[in-house]
Steps between C-alpha positions, in 0.01 A plus 500: 500500500313470834125451495404829658697693240360285216140556589553879540681537179228317309257786588719782360460644155804507265571861596549409866765300697576379858797721611817299595472597873157344511619201313761465786218558756286219354808274498565587867130434584494158334840392629390581861172315456288807537260425215195275478243394249154638583164533329619803312831334394855536632534760777831611651566674843798664676458282803371146576129539474405233742745626766356850463143370540574288803686777681257771418330657806281799568802717580776382273611263220834397350610544137542862416292645225218273384490478120399222263651453149287325246383500140190700449305318223329693214131564592216737457661731755504876387877509490515216239213586270530884490651592164738765635627291799513127421836492307673735742416347839548157656437405865767283664452530874238550763602775748220502744232286648244741362584405144756757409761397250836597341552490122742558223406805298630656176516870509451733201874456401465117520702476819384228746431608862353331801169656613227451756127466447299536818185287545281811522309340779800531732821652369461788254873501415564528126846605409847392388639289775850474367691614194695180498477147641794544753312795659191290506683236702653761731138621554353161599809433719425795734246297682162670498210268564380562146612756239149595388451761790678818399399691815795317668744575223663795688557271803758236575363153541540524875308832509233341288466203742474732802224697330301193393571309828607198298870372473629335192830327575762582233582254229881498560565217248343709218651823604847346517453343159395837337797683662766259395352384167466849358760681707247740624329636818156472653319842518365630826169606344299423194516863384860447413380272224138607431537863390136591432258271696191613320152363542207443259330829421792726593448809289854651540700175501862521392504124444494390132328175564214653691458764223494221240237310679283808529543576127388142410198513721618263774 
């Protein structure tokens, strides 16, 4: 078992698991040398982090979608101490520089899904990102700068870059791996995967995770 997978698994309650496609992802990350030990523990990336940093300019950067996989430790954070939430939610990735995250979540039927929790100070996105792990990989392969900004979800990555006047060069190695490893395709837009991109406080949300957070006082 690789170190990234091991550290993430150790944070999960018995009712949760790392889906097989993510196990394969963490193996791919480690085998390519895209992980490093940091002050928060082992962190994995989709692209060589030093190369991304060195080639980053005001107008563009390489590497496709920026996302960091890591083990969120138990803490006094609301999502870990709240009685109705702590055993059904575990963070496993940072989705944005604003502090937004992705997490495993158990719905009311006990089915595990991948959800997004916006930072609140930046992204407000709070919804099911993907019903399954392969769709989550397809989502982060599209190539948005970050997947925490749902206002771009109806746009292709190229349209998003033009609007934001910042180009993210595609992560062709990761895209190719997703396509061939899982015999699938890369969607054109995030809305092909994220069906109800709800935000905190949405009163008429059709997203079950957003509704659940509201019911639990998040």
